[in-house]
VEXFIDREN-585339 format. One record per residue (C-alpha): residue in one letter; x, y, z; chain. Coordinates in nm, 2 decimals, m for minus. Example, Ala and Ser with C-alpha at 12.3 -4.5 7.8 and 13.67 -1.06 7.14 Angstrom:
% VEXFIDREN-585339
<atom><type>A</type><px>1.23</px><py>m0.45</py><pz>0.78</pz><mol>A</mol></atom>
<atom><type>S</type><px>1.37</px><py>m0.11</py><pz>0.71</pz><mol>A</mol></atom>
% end
This chain:
% VEXFIDREN-585339
<atom><type>X</type><px>5.23</px><py>20.34</py><pz>9.33</pz><mol>A</mol></atom>
<atom><type>X</type><px>5.30</px><py>19.97</py><pz>9.33</pz><mol>A</mol></atom>
<atom><type>X</type><px>5.01</px><py>19.76</py><pz>9.44</pz><mol>A</mol></atom>
<atom><type>X</type><px>5.22</px><py>19.60</py><pz>9.71</pz><mol>A</mol></atom>
<atom><type>X</type><px>5.29</px><py>19.94</py><pz>9.87</pz><mol>A</mol></atom>
<atom><type>X</type><px>4.92</px><py>19.96</py><pz>9.97</pz><mol>A</mol></atom>
<atom><type>X</type><px>4.95</px><py>19.64</py><pz>10.18</pz><mol>A</mol></atom>
<atom><type>X</type><px>4.86</px><py>19.67</py><pz>10.55</pz><mol>A</mol></atom>
<atom><type>X</type><px>4.81</px><py>19.30</py><pz>10.61</pz><mol>A</mol></atom>
<atom><type>X</type><px>4.97</px><py>18.98</py><pz>10.51</pz><mol>A</mol></atom>
<atom><type>X</type><px>4.82</px><py>18.63</py><pz>10.56</pz><mol>A</mol></atom>
<atom><type>X</type><px>5.08</px><py>18.35</py><pz>10.56</pz><mol>A</mol></atom>
<atom><type>X</type><px>4.98</px><py>17.99</py><pz>10.49</pz><mol>A</mol></atom>
<atom><type>X</type><px>5.27</px><py>17.77</py><pz>10.60</pz><mol>A</mol></atom>
<atom><type>X</type><px>5.39</px><py>17.44</py><pz>10.44</pz><mol>A</mol></atom>
<atom><type>X</type><px>5.72</px><py>17.25</py><pz>10.38</pz><mol>A</mol></atom>
<atom><type>X</type><px>5.86</px><py>17.54</py><pz>10.18</pz><mol>A</mol></atom>
<atom><type>X</type><px>5.83</px><py>17.76</py><pz>10.49</pz><mol>A</mol></atom>
<atom><type>X</type><px>6.13</px><py>17.58</py><pz>10.65</pz><mol>A</mol></atom>
<atom><type>X</type><px>6.17</px><py>17.32</py><pz>10.93</pz><mol>A</mol></atom>
<atom><type>X</type><px>5.85</px><py>17.25</py><pz>11.13</pz><mol>A</mol></atom>
<atom><type>X</type><px>5.82</px><py>17.40</py><pz>11.48</pz><mol>A</mol></atom>
<atom><type>X</type><px>5.58</px><py>17.28</py><pz>11.75</pz><mol>A</mol></atom>
<atom><type>X</type><px>5.27</px><py>17.48</py><pz>11.81</pz><mol>A</mol></atom>
<atom><type>X</type><px>5.31</px><py>17.68</py><pz>11.48</pz><mol>A</mol></atom>
<atom><type>X</type><px>4.98</px><py>17.78</py><pz>11.32</pz><mol>A</mol></atom>
<atom><type>X</type><px>4.89</px><py>17.66</py><pz>10.97</pz><mol>A</mol></atom>
<atom><type>X</type><px>4.79</px><py>18.02</py><pz>10.89</pz><mol>A</mol></atom>
<atom><type>X</type><px>4.87</px><py>18.35</py><pz>11.06</pz><mol>A</mol></atom>
<atom><type>X</type><px>4.86</px><py>18.72</py><pz>11.00</pz><mol>A</mol></atom>
<atom><type>X</type><px>5.12</px><py>18.99</py><pz>10.99</pz><mol>A</mol></atom>
<atom><type>X</type><px>5.00</px><py>19.34</py><pz>11.07</pz><mol>A</mol></atom>
<atom><type>X</type><px>5.29</px><py>19.52</py><pz>11.23</pz><mol>A</mol></atom>
<atom><type>X</type><px>5.39</px><py>19.81</py><pz>10.99</pz><mol>A</mol></atom>
<atom><type>X</type><px>5.76</px><py>19.73</py><pz>11.05</pz><mol>A</mol></atom>
<atom><type>X</type><px>5.71</px><py>19.36</py><pz>10.97</pz><mol>A</mol></atom>
<atom><type>X</type><px>5.51</px><py>19.45</py><pz>10.66</pz><mol>A</mol></atom>
<atom><type>X</type><px>5.79</px><py>19.68</py><pz>10.53</pz><mol>A</mol></atom>
<atom><type>X</type><px>6.05</px><py>19.41</py><pz>10.58</pz><mol>A</mol></atom>
<atom><type>X</type><px>5.82</px><py>19.15</py><pz>10.41</pz><mol>A</mol></atom>
<atom><type>X</type><px>5.78</px><py>19.38</py><pz>10.11</pz><mol>A</mol></atom>
<atom><type>X</type><px>6.15</px><py>19.44</py><pz>10.09</pz><mol>A</mol></atom>
<atom><type>X</type><px>6.20</px><py>19.07</py><pz>10.06</pz><mol>A</mol></atom>
<atom><type>X</type><px>5.91</px><py>19.03</py><pz>9.81</pz><mol>A</mol></atom>
<atom><type>X</type><px>6.03</px><py>18.84</py><pz>9.50</pz><mol>A</mol></atom>
<atom><type>X</type><px>6.07</px><py>19.05</py><pz>9.18</pz><mol>A</mol></atom>
<atom><type>X</type><px>6.04</px><py>18.75</py><pz>8.95</pz><mol>A</mol></atom>
<atom><type>X</type><px>5.69</px><py>18.64</py><pz>9.06</pz><mol>A</mol></atom>
<atom><type>X</type><px>5.55</px><py>18.70</py><pz>8.72</pz><mol>A</mol></atom>
<atom><type>X</type><px>5.47</px><py>19.01</py><pz>8.51</pz><mol>A</mol></atom>
<atom><type>X</type><px>5.24</px><py>19.16</py><pz>8.78</pz><mol>A</mol></atom>
<atom><type>X</type><px>5.40</px><py>18.99</py><pz>9.08</pz><mol>A</mol></atom>
<atom><type>X</type><px>5.09</px><py>18.78</py><pz>9.13</pz><mol>A</mol></atom>
<atom><type>X</type><px>5.12</px><py>18.40</py><pz>9.14</pz><mol>A</mol></atom>
<atom><type>X</type><px>4.82</px><py>18.20</py><pz>9.25</pz><mol>A</mol></atom>
<atom><type>X</type><px>4.89</px><py>17.87</py><pz>9.43</pz><mol>A</mol></atom>
<atom><type>X</type><px>4.66</px><py>17.57</py><pz>9.36</pz><mol>A</mol></atom>
<atom><type>X</type><px>4.83</px><py>17.35</py><pz>9.61</pz><mol>A</mol></atom>
<atom><type>X</type><px>4.60</px><py>17.44</py><pz>9.91</pz><mol>A</mol></atom>
<atom><type>X</type><px>4.90</px><py>17.57</py><pz>10.11</pz><mol>A</mol></atom>
<atom><type>X</type><px>5.12</px><py>17.26</py><pz>10.07</pz><mol>A</mol></atom>
<atom><type>X</type><px>5.41</px><py>17.48</py><pz>9.95</pz><mol>A</mol></atom>
<atom><type>X</type><px>5.31</px><py>17.78</py><pz>10.16</pz><mol>A</mol></atom>
<atom><type>X</type><px>5.20</px><py>18.12</py><pz>10.03</pz><mol>A</mol></atom>
<atom><type>X</type><px>5.16</px><py>18.48</py><pz>10.13</pz><mol>A</mol></atom>
<atom><type>X</type><px>4.87</px><py>18.70</py><pz>10.04</pz><mol>A</mol></atom>
<atom><type>X</type><px>4.88</px><py>19.08</py><pz>10.08</pz><mol>A</mol></atom>
<atom><type>X</type><px>4.57</px><py>19.28</py><pz>10.16</pz><mol>A</mol></atom>
<atom><type>X</type><px>4.51</px><py>19.66</py><pz>10.15</pz><mol>A</mol></atom>
<atom><type>X</type><px>4.31</px><py>19.85</py><pz>10.41</pz><mol>A</mol></atom>
<atom><type>X</type><px>3.97</px><py>19.78</py><pz>10.23</pz><mol>A</mol></atom>
<atom><type>X</type><px>4.02</px><py>19.41</py><pz>10.26</pz><mol>A</mol></atom>
<atom><type>X</type><px>4.10</px><py>19.36</py><pz>9.89</pz><mol>A</mol></atom>
<atom><type>X</type><px>4.38</px><py>19.12</py><pz>9.81</pz><mol>A</mol></atom>
<atom><type>X</type><px>4.66</px><py>19.28</py><pz>9.60</pz><mol>A</mol></atom>
<atom><type>X</type><px>4.92</px><py>19.01</py><pz>9.56</pz><mol>A</mol></atom>
<atom><type>X</type><px>4.98</px><py>18.64</py><pz>9.63</pz><mol>A</mol></atom>
<atom><type>X</type><px>5.31</px><py>18.46</py><pz>9.60</pz><mol>A</mol></atom>
<atom><type>X</type><px>5.42</px><py>18.10</py><pz>9.68</pz><mol>A</mol></atom>
<atom><type>X</type><px>5.72</px><py>18.04</py><pz>9.90</pz><mol>A</mol></atom>
<atom><type>X</type><px>6.03</px><py>17.84</py><pz>9.81</pz><mol>A</mol></atom>
<atom><type>X</type><px>6.33</px><py>17.76</py><pz>10.02</pz><mol>A</mol></atom>
<atom><type>X</type><px>6.55</px><py>17.97</py><pz>9.79</pz><mol>A</mol></atom>
<atom><type>X</type><px>6.37</px><py>18.29</py><pz>9.83</pz><mol>A</mol></atom>
<atom><type>X</type><px>6.46</px><py>18.55</py><pz>10.09</pz><mol>A</mol></atom>
<atom><type>X</type><px>6.09</px><py>18.58</py><pz>10.17</pz><mol>A</mol></atom>
<atom><type>X</type><px>6.08</px><py>18.21</py><pz>10.27</pz><mol>A</mol></atom>
<atom><type>X</type><px>6.37</px><py>18.26</py><pz>10.50</pz><mol>A</mol></atom>
<atom><type>X</type><px>6.21</px><py>18.56</py><pz>10.66</pz><mol>A</mol></atom>
<atom><type>X</type><px>5.90</px><py>18.36</py><pz>10.73</pz><mol>A</mol></atom>
<atom><type>X</type><px>6.06</px><py>18.03</py><pz>10.83</pz><mol>A</mol></atom>
<atom><type>X</type><px>5.90</px><py>17.92</py><pz>11.16</pz><mol>A</mol></atom>
<atom><type>X</type><px>6.23</px><py>17.81</py><pz>11.32</pz><mol>A</mol></atom>
<atom><type>X</type><px>6.45</px><py>18.10</py><pz>11.20</pz><mol>A</mol></atom>
<atom><type>X</type><px>6.56</px><py>18.30</py><pz>11.51</pz><mol>A</mol></atom>
<atom><type>X</type><px>6.57</px><py>18.62</py><pz>11.31</pz><mol>A</mol></atom>
<atom><type>X</type><px>6.24</px><py>18.57</py><pz>11.13</pz><mol>A</mol></atom>
<atom><type>X</type><px>5.90</px><py>18.73</py><pz>11.17</pz><mol>A</mol></atom>
<atom><type>X</type><px>5.73</px><py>18.43</py><pz>11.34</pz><mol>A</mol></atom>
<atom><type>X</type><px>6.01</px><py>18.42</py><pz>11.60</pz><mol>A</mol></atom>
<atom><type>X</type><px>5.94</px><py>18.79</py><pz>11.68</pz><mol>A</mol></atom>
<atom><type>X</type><px>5.57</px><py>18.72</py><pz>11.72</pz><mol>A</mol></atom>
<atom><type>X</type><px>5.65</px><py>18.43</py><pz>11.96</pz><mol>A</mol></atom>
<atom><type>X</type><px>5.91</px><py>18.64</py><pz>12.15</pz><mol>A</mol></atom>
<atom><type>X</type><px>5.66</px><py>18.93</py><pz>12.19</pz><mol>A</mol></atom>
<atom><type>X</type><px>5.40</px><py>18.69</py><pz>12.33</pz><mol>A</mol></atom>
<atom><type>X</type><px>5.65</px><py>18.53</py><pz>12.57</pz><mol>A</mol></atom>
<atom><type>X</type><px>5.77</px><py>18.87</py><pz>12.70</pz><mol>A</mol></atom>
<atom><type>X</type><px>5.41</px><py>18.98</py><pz>12.76</pz><mol>A</mol></atom>
<atom><type>X</type><px>5.35</px><py>18.67</py><pz>12.98</pz><mol>A</mol></atom>
<atom><type>X</type><px>5.32</px><py>18.73</py><pz>13.36</pz><mol>A</mol></atom>
<atom><type>X</type><px>5.67</px><py>18.74</py><pz>13.51</pz><mol>A</mol></atom>
<atom><type>X</type><px>5.63</px><py>18.40</py><pz>13.68</pz><mol>A</mol></atom>
<atom><type>X</type><px>5.54</px><py>18.24</py><pz>13.35</pz><mol>A</mol></atom>
<atom><type>X</type><px>5.79</px><py>18.40</py><pz>13.11</pz><mol>A</mol></atom>
<atom><type>X</type><px>6.04</px><py>18.12</py><pz>13.14</pz><mol>A</mol></atom>
<atom><type>X</type><px>5.78</px><py>17.86</py><pz>13.05</pz><mol>A</mol></atom>
<atom><type>X</type><px>5.65</px><py>18.08</py><pz>12.77</pz><mol>A</mol></atom>
<atom><type>X</type><px>6.00</px><py>18.14</py><pz>12.63</pz><mol>A</mol></atom>
<atom><type>X</type><px>6.08</px><py>17.77</py><pz>12.62</pz><mol>A</mol></atom>
<atom><type>X</type><px>5.76</px><py>17.69</py><pz>12.43</pz><mol>A</mol></atom>
<atom><type>X</type><px>5.83</px><py>17.99</py><pz>12.20</pz><mol>A</mol></atom>
<atom><type>X</type><px>6.16</px><py>17.83</py><pz>12.11</pz><mol>A</mol></atom>
<atom><type>X</type><px>6.00</px><py>17.49</py><pz>12.04</pz><mol>A</mol></atom>
<atom><type>X</type><px>6.14</px><py>17.33</py><pz>12.36</pz><mol>A</mol></atom>
<atom><type>X</type><px>5.96</px><py>17.12</py><pz>12.62</pz><mol>A</mol></atom>
<atom><type>X</type><px>5.94</px><py>17.34</py><pz>12.93</pz><mol>A</mol></atom>
<atom><type>X</type><px>5.94</px><py>17.23</py><pz>13.29</pz><mol>A</mol></atom>
<atom><type>X</type><px>5.61</px><py>17.29</py><pz>13.47</pz><mol>A</mol></atom>
<atom><type>X</type><px>5.62</px><py>17.62</py><pz>13.67</pz><mol>A</mol></atom>
<atom><type>X</type><px>5.47</px><py>17.63</py><pz>14.02</pz><mol>A</mol></atom>
<atom><type>X</type><px>5.20</px><py>17.89</py><pz>13.96</pz><mol>A</mol></atom>
<atom><type>X</type><px>4.84</px><py>17.91</py><pz>14.09</pz><mol>A</mol></atom>
<atom><type>X</type><px>4.57</px><py>17.82</py><pz>13.84</pz><mol>A</mol></atom>
<atom><type>X</type><px>4.41</px><py>18.17</py><pz>13.89</pz><mol>A</mol></atom>
<atom><type>X</type><px>4.72</px><py>18.33</py><pz>13.73</pz><mol>A</mol></atom>
<atom><type>X</type><px>4.70</px><py>18.08</py><pz>13.44</pz><mol>A</mol></atom>
<atom><type>X</type><px>4.34</px><py>18.17</py><pz>13.39</pz><mol>A</mol></atom>
<atom><type>X</type><px>4.43</px><py>18.53</py><pz>13.36</pz><mol>A</mol></atom>
<atom><type>X</type><px>4.71</px><py>18.45</py><pz>13.11</pz><mol>A</mol></atom>
<atom><type>X</type><px>4.47</px><py>18.25</py><pz>12.89</pz><mol>A</mol></atom>
<atom><type>X</type><px>4.20</px><py>18.53</py><pz>12.91</pz><mol>A</mol></atom>
<atom><type>X</type><px>4.44</px><py>18.82</py><pz>12.84</pz><mol>A</mol></atom>
<atom><type>X</type><px>4.36</px><py>19.02</py><pz>12.53</pz><mol>A</mol></atom>
<atom><type>X</type><px>4.65</px><py>19.06</py><pz>12.28</pz><mol>A</mol></atom>
<atom><type>X</type><px>4.70</px><py>19.33</py><pz>12.03</pz><mol>A</mol></atom>
<atom><type>X</type><px>4.74</px><py>19.08</py><pz>11.74</pz><mol>A</mol></atom>
<atom><type>X</type><px>4.52</px><py>18.78</py><pz>11.81</pz><mol>A</mol></atom>
<atom><type>X</type><px>4.60</px><py>18.60</py><pz>11.49</pz><mol>A</mol></atom>
<atom><type>X</type><px>4.98</px><py>18.63</py><pz>11.47</pz><mol>A</mol></atom>
<atom><type>X</type><px>5.23</px><py>18.35</py><pz>11.46</pz><mol>A</mol></atom>
<atom><type>X</type><px>5.20</px><py>18.31</py><pz>11.84</pz><mol>A</mol></atom>
<atom><type>X</type><px>4.82</px><py>18.26</py><pz>11.83</pz><mol>A</mol></atom>
<atom><type>X</type><px>4.84</px><py>17.88</py><pz>11.88</pz><mol>A</mol></atom>
<atom><type>X</type><px>5.09</px><py>17.91</py><pz>12.17</pz><mol>A</mol></atom>
<atom><type>X</type><px>4.87</px><py>18.17</py><pz>12.34</pz><mol>A</mol></atom>
<atom><type>X</type><px>4.60</px><py>17.91</py><pz>12.38</pz><mol>A</mol></atom>
<atom><type>X</type><px>4.80</px><py>17.58</py><pz>12.41</pz><mol>A</mol></atom>
<atom><type>X</type><px>5.05</px><py>17.70</py><pz>12.66</pz><mol>A</mol></atom>
<atom><type>X</type><px>4.80</px><py>17.79</py><pz>12.94</pz><mol>A</mol></atom>
<atom><type>X</type><px>4.57</px><py>17.50</py><pz>12.84</pz><mol>A</mol></atom>
<atom><type>X</type><px>4.86</px><py>17.25</py><pz>12.90</pz><mol>A</mol></atom>
<atom><type>X</type><px>4.91</px><py>17.39</py><pz>13.25</pz><mol>A</mol></atom>
<atom><type>X</type><px>4.54</px><py>17.39</py><pz>13.34</pz><mol>A</mol></atom>
<atom><type>X</type><px>4.48</px><py>17.04</py><pz>13.20</pz><mol>A</mol></atom>
<atom><type>X</type><px>4.71</px><py>16.89</py><pz>13.47</pz><mol>A</mol></atom>
<atom><type>X</type><px>4.52</px><py>17.05</py><pz>13.76</pz><mol>A</mol></atom>
<atom><type>X</type><px>4.26</px><py>16.87</py><pz>13.97</pz><mol>A</mol></atom>
<atom><type>X</type><px>3.90</px><py>17.00</py><pz>13.93</pz><mol>A</mol></atom>
<atom><type>X</type><px>3.87</px><py>17.12</py><pz>14.29</pz><mol>A</mol></atom>
<atom><type>X</type><px>4.19</px><py>17.33</py><pz>14.25</pz><mol>A</mol></atom>
<atom><type>X</type><px>4.05</px><py>17.48</py><pz>13.93</pz><mol>A</mol></atom>
<atom><type>X</type><px>3.72</px><py>17.56</py><pz>14.10</pz><mol>A</mol></atom>
<atom><type>X</type><px>3.89</px><py>17.75</py><pz>14.37</pz><mol>A</mol></atom>
<atom><type>X</type><px>4.09</px><py>17.94</py><pz>14.12</pz><mol>A</mol></atom>
<atom><type>X</type><px>3.77</px><py>18.05</py><pz>13.94</pz><mol>A</mol></atom>
<atom><type>X</type><px>3.68</px><py>18.23</py><pz>14.27</pz><mol>A</mol></atom>
<atom><type>X</type><px>4.02</px><py>18.39</py><pz>14.30</pz><mol>A</mol></atom>
<atom><type>X</type><px>4.09</px><py>18.50</py><pz>13.94</pz><mol>A</mol></atom>
<atom><type>X</type><px>4.02</px><py>18.84</py><pz>13.79</pz><mol>A</mol></atom>
<atom><type>X</type><px>3.77</px><py>18.94</py><pz>13.53</pz><mol>A</mol></atom>
<atom><type>X</type><px>4.01</px><py>18.85</py><pz>13.24</pz><mol>A</mol></atom>
<atom><type>X</type><px>4.08</px><py>18.53</py><pz>13.42</pz><mol>A</mol></atom>
<atom><type>X</type><px>3.71</px><py>18.44</py><pz>13.42</pz><mol>A</mol></atom>
<atom><type>X</type><px>3.72</px><py>18.47</py><pz>13.04</pz><mol>A</mol></atom>
<atom><type>X</type><px>4.01</px><py>18.23</py><pz>13.04</pz><mol>A</mol></atom>
<atom><type>X</type><px>3.83</px><py>18.00</py><pz>13.28</pz><mol>A</mol></atom>
<atom><type>X</type><px>3.52</px><py>17.98</py><pz>13.06</pz><mol>A</mol></atom>
<atom><type>X</type><px>3.75</px><py>17.89</py><pz>12.76</pz><mol>A</mol></atom>
<atom><type>X</type><px>3.91</px><py>17.61</py><pz>12.96</pz><mol>A</mol></atom>
<atom><type>X</type><px>3.60</px><py>17.46</py><pz>13.11</pz><mol>A</mol></atom>
<atom><type>X</type><px>3.43</px><py>17.46</py><pz>12.77</pz><mol>A</mol></atom>
<atom><type>X</type><px>3.74</px><py>17.30</py><pz>12.61</pz><mol>A</mol></atom>
<atom><type>X</type><px>3.80</px><py>16.93</py><pz>12.54</pz><mol>A</mol></atom>
<atom><type>X</type><px>4.08</px><py>16.94</py><pz>12.81</pz><mol>A</mol></atom>
<atom><type>X</type><px>3.79</px><py>16.96</py><pz>13.07</pz><mol>A</mol></atom>
<atom><type>X</type><px>3.48</px><py>16.83</py><pz>12.89</pz><mol>A</mol></atom>
<atom><type>X</type><px>3.64</px><py>16.49</py><pz>12.82</pz><mol>A</mol></atom>
<atom><type>X</type><px>3.72</px><py>16.43</py><pz>13.19</pz><mol>A</mol></atom>
<atom><type>X</type><px>3.53</px><py>16.15</py><pz>13.37</pz><mol>A</mol></atom>
<atom><type>X</type><px>3.20</px><py>16.28</py><pz>13.50</pz><mol>A</mol></atom>
<atom><type>X</type><px>3.33</px><py>16.25</py><pz>13.86</pz><mol>A</mol></atom>
<atom><type>X</type><px>3.60</px><py>16.49</py><pz>13.76</pz><mol>A</mol></atom>
<atom><type>X</type><px>3.36</px><py>16.74</py><pz>13.61</pz><mol>A</mol></atom>
<atom><type>X</type><px>3.18</px><py>16.82</py><pz>13.94</pz><mol>A</mol></atom>
<atom><type>X</type><px>3.22</px><py>17.18</py><pz>14.02</pz><mol>A</mol></atom>
<atom><type>X</type><px>3.09</px><py>17.35</py><pz>14.34</pz><mol>A</mol></atom>
<atom><type>X</type><px>2.79</px><py>17.58</py><pz>14.29</pz><mol>A</mol></atom>
<atom><type>X</type><px>2.98</px><py>17.91</py><pz>14.35</pz><mol>A</mol></atom>
<atom><type>X</type><px>3.24</px><py>17.85</py><pz>14.08</pz><mol>A</mol></atom>
<atom><type>X</type><px>2.98</px><py>17.70</py><pz>13.85</pz><mol>A</mol></atom>
<atom><type>X</type><px>2.76</px><py>18.00</py><pz>13.88</pz><mol>A</mol></atom>
<atom><type>X</type><px>3.05</px><py>18.24</py><pz>13.82</pz><mol>A</mol></atom>
<atom><type>X</type><px>3.14</px><py>18.05</py><pz>13.50</pz><mol>A</mol></atom>
<atom><type>X</type><px>2.78</px><py>18.03</py><pz>13.37</pz><mol>A</mol></atom>
<atom><type>X</type><px>2.72</px><py>18.40</py><pz>13.45</pz><mol>A</mol></atom>
<atom><type>X</type><px>3.04</px><py>18.51</py><pz>13.27</pz><mol>A</mol></atom>
<atom><type>X</type><px>2.97</px><py>18.29</py><pz>12.97</pz><mol>A</mol></atom>
<atom><type>X</type><px>2.61</px><py>18.42</py><pz>12.94</pz><mol>A</mol></atom>
<atom><type>X</type><px>2.73</px><py>18.78</py><pz>12.92</pz><mol>A</mol></atom>
<atom><type>X</type><px>3.07</px><py>18.75</py><pz>12.75</pz><mol>A</mol></atom>
<atom><type>X</type><px>3.10</px><py>18.41</py><pz>12.57</pz><mol>A</mol></atom>
<atom><type>X</type><px>2.75</px><py>18.30</py><pz>12.49</pz><mol>A</mol></atom>
<atom><type>X</type><px>2.87</px><py>18.05</py><pz>12.23</pz><mol>A</mol></atom>
<atom><type>X</type><px>3.03</px><py>17.84</py><pz>12.50</pz><mol>A</mol></atom>
<atom><type>X</type><px>2.73</px><py>17.86</py><pz>12.74</pz><mol>A</mol></atom>
<atom><type>X</type><px>2.55</px><py>17.54</py><pz>12.61</pz><mol>A</mol></atom>
<atom><type>X</type><px>2.87</px><py>17.33</py><pz>12.65</pz><mol>A</mol></atom>
<atom><type>X</type><px>2.91</px><py>17.45</py><pz>13.01</pz><mol>A</mol></atom>
<atom><type>X</type><px>2.55</px><py>17.39</py><pz>13.09</pz><mol>A</mol></atom>
<atom><type>X</type><px>2.58</px><py>17.03</py><pz>12.97</pz><mol>A</mol></atom>
<atom><type>X</type><px>2.92</px><py>16.94</py><pz>13.10</pz><mol>A</mol></atom>
<atom><type>X</type><px>2.96</px><py>17.13</py><pz>13.43</pz><mol>A</mol></atom>
<atom><type>X</type><px>2.82</px><py>16.89</py><pz>13.69</pz><mol>A</mol></atom>
<atom><type>X</type><px>2.71</px><py>17.01</py><pz>14.03</pz><mol>A</mol></atom>
<atom><type>X</type><px>2.90</px><py>16.94</py><pz>14.35</pz><mol>A</mol></atom>
<atom><type>X</type><px>2.84</px><py>17.04</py><pz>14.71</pz><mol>A</mol></atom>
<atom><type>X</type><px>2.97</px><py>17.39</py><pz>14.77</pz><mol>A</mol></atom>
<atom><type>X</type><px>3.26</px><py>17.42</py><pz>15.01</pz><mol>A</mol></atom>
<atom><type>X</type><px>3.27</px><py>17.78</py><pz>15.12</pz><mol>A</mol></atom>
<atom><type>X</type><px>3.57</px><py>17.73</py><pz>15.36</pz><mol>A</mol></atom>
<atom><type>X</type><px>3.87</px><py>17.89</py><pz>15.21</pz><mol>A</mol></atom>
<atom><type>X</type><px>4.18</px><py>17.67</py><pz>15.25</pz><mol>A</mol></atom>
<atom><type>X</type><px>4.50</px><py>17.82</py><pz>15.38</pz><mol>A</mol></atom>
% end
């Protein structure tokens, strides 16, 4: 059995040899889908050395792919070059490549009202802002994905963050009350991020009801972000009147 045939995971480090740059593409991502792994192995270069193993000392500048077996042991590493079929398969901007499939799967899994926005970002375009409530965006940010570290991983965070960053704090606070459980996870991630914590103190005042929801969820589900929330979420008088 060839060592590469035991591979169940590929870790891709991108660089100039991976093809033209694409906005929001991660510097490193994983490939776990069995079909993607089979296609990657079919394109694996046969002239990568006597054992197919080439170590790269360029710290990812030229891009490289490392294969891992189920035990976590690495079995092969190869550098990318523009002339290799493997590089074309992994080119970020290639419509038929593996990264494009990751981005397309992510876009198709977005809530229906956000799929157009997600699709444009997945293609590297600048999308128009959709008119959706922040509570839905919180849910999108907090949704769990089957492959968290794939080539769409950066998009999965940056796309909803961009939408939330443009919302006034009072709108976000109301959305915390209206979102679902997954949305609370997304809300904690946003309120603990620089997109919120760098706002002027007057724009970090959150009514007690929303603040308590965020702190309670962080305490039980995202404790690493609790200290940031406790420091940066400032109190505001609680308005319990729901707006129409």
